[in-house]
C-alpha positions, 0 to 999 in steps of 0.5 A, spaced: 484 868 196 479 871 192 480 877 188 479 883 193 481 891 193 486 894 197 486 901 197 493 904 199 491 911 201 498 916 203 498 921 208 503 927 205 505 931 210 511 935 214 514 929 218 513 931 225 518 924 227 526 923 227 526 921 219 530 919 214 531 921 207 525 927 207 523 929 200 524 924 197 517 923 195 519 923 187 521 915 189 515 914 191 511 916 186 516 913 181 516 907 183 508 908 183 509 909 176 512 903 175 508 898 177 501 902 175 498 903 181 494 909 183 494 911 190 489 916 194 494 922 197 492 925 203 494 931 203 497 937 207 495 944 205 501 946 207 506 941 205 503 943 198 505 949 199 511 949 201 513 943 196 508 945 190 511 941 185 511 934 189 504 936 190 503 937 183 506 931 181 502 927 186 495 929 181 498 930 174 500 923 175 493 920 177 492 919 184 487 920 188 487 928 192 484 929 198 485 934 203 489 932 210 487 939 213 492 947 212 496 944 219 496 937 221 493 939 228 487 935 232 482 937 230 478 936 236 483 941 239 481 948 234 475 952 236 468 951 230 471 957 227 477 954 226 475 947 223 472 951 218 478 955 217 483 949 217 479 945 212 478 951 207 484 953 207 487 947 205 483 946 200 485 952 197 492 950 197 491 944 194 486 946 188 491 952 186 497 947 187 494 940 185 489 943 180 484 938 184 478 939 188 479 934 194 472 933 196 469 929 199 476 926 201 478 929 207 483 924 213 483 928 220 490 928 222 491 923 227 485 920 226 483 925 231 476 928 231 473 922 227 468 920 232 466 928 234 460 931 232 463 938 231 468 935 227 463 931 223 458 937 222 463 941 220 466 936 214 458 934 212 458 942 211 463 942 207 461 936 202 467 931 206 466 925 208 472 922 213 476 916 210 480 912 216 484 906 215 483 899 217 491 899 219 497 903 219 504 899 219 506 905 223 511 907 218 513 914 222 516 909 227 524 909 226 524 904 232 521 899 227 525 895 221 522 896 215 521 888 214 516 889 220 513 894 217 511 891 211 509 885 214 504 889 219 501 892 212 500 886 208 498 881 214 492 886 215 490 887 209 490 879 208 485 878 214 481 884 212 480 882 206 476 886 200 476 894 202 482 894 206 485 901 207 492 902 208 495 907 212 503 910 209 506 916 209 510 920 203 517 921 207 519 915 211 525 911 209 521 905 210 515 906 206 520 908 200 524 902 202 518 897 202 513 899 197 515 895 191 516 888 196 508 890 200 504 891 193 509 885 190 506 881 197 499 884 195 498 882 188 501 876 189 495 874 194 490 877 189 489 884 191 487 889 186 489 895 188 485 902 187 483 908 190 478 909 196 473 912 191 473 905 188 470 902 194 463 902 196 461 908 200 459 904 206 465 901 207 470 907 207 470 908 214 470 902 217 475 900 223 481 903 224 487 903 229 488 908 233 496 906 233 496 910 226 497 917 225 
């Protein structure tokens, strides 16, 4: 296969499912650094406030930082005023802690409301564009085997080709355990690991799987 770009993205948030070894985001960042990979992190404002050292390290090590809302609520369930307040509160926390402006990158929690005109209008008004994903390995699902998470991500990236956007999370043990192998397999297949801003704007929304979070 010819060279192709893959954007590896992580949602940094408080987990709401059974999980193991939470708080080991430093291991994820260690491995990305060792492999020379810059990724895109969508940071929940409340998470950044709870774990400022971890959030700041994401930015300090050169990863692209986006907005993942303040409270990880479904955006389509918020009022018009609530939408704007949530997005602004998260941006304020990210700017204060990470020292990065997350505009224009935003990912709705669960992908909820991505097609809702109210959500889209609020994001556009505040200068954001929605960034969804082409594949999720469902690393948050503790019932899945780590090898299955890895295979799902790699297979989806290869099937999609150039511009694949992979969704993972910072907290699942599956992500920590399979990251090196996943990146190794992608690179062996010809993938260049890039951040979202390296993709053409028209390709960023892409298709996405509602099975992801």
